[in-house]
C-alpha positions, 0 to 999 in steps of 0.5 A: 509530520504525519500525513492527514486526511484531506491533504493532497497525496504526496507524489511517487514513482516506483518500479513495480511488478511485471516491469511496470511503474507505479506513479501518482500521475498514473492514477490521476482521476482514479481512486486507489489504495496505497498500502505499505508493508515491511517485507515481502513473503513474511507471514503478516505481509503475505496474509495482508497481500492475499486478503487484498487479492481476495477482495480485488474483484470487488475493488476492481469492479468500480475501478478502485486499484490497489498498490502495495509498497515495500522496501524490498528489491523489485526482484524479490517483490516479483517472486512474491507476487508470482508465488501468491498469484498477486495480480495487483501492483506491488512496488519497490521503494528501496531508497525509502523516498516514498515511505518518507513522503508518507511518513511511514519510514519510522524507528522501530524496536524489536527485542530492545534493538532499534532500527528503521523500517516500514510502519504498516499503513494504508492510505485511501486516495480519492480520484481528486488526489486527496487522502480520504482515510489513513490507517496507521500501525495496521493490524493485518487481521480484518484490515482489508474488510475495514478498507472495503467498508470505508471505500463503500462508505465513500462511494468508491465501491 
């Protein structure tokens, strides 16, 4: 069942860049963006991450934090962050526990072959821990601008 707007964000705790941990508890009382991407250092994922990085000053000015999540090993994610100077938190969900809780670990198809993978999705979570907005099957181009516009409309930026 898909996670809907207005529901409480599912709990999570994952290893993150720089030896840190990304957890729902760590964001209690703070709004944040949680976005899922399929694979570090691929064209679409790089474009999305760099777009979030470009807008980071606007998000950070009001305390709205960004967390990117992929199924990659933390070592690969650390390299990705260093290569593109990504300063927001990137987390590793190798066992897909968090992706399953957010219903973004889905069956995909490429060239007729079916496999399981991350559906590119973004969740805007309010300071109260409720999901304010969900974007599924995200198209990278213009997506971060949509997130900014929605966060502004919700009074988070």
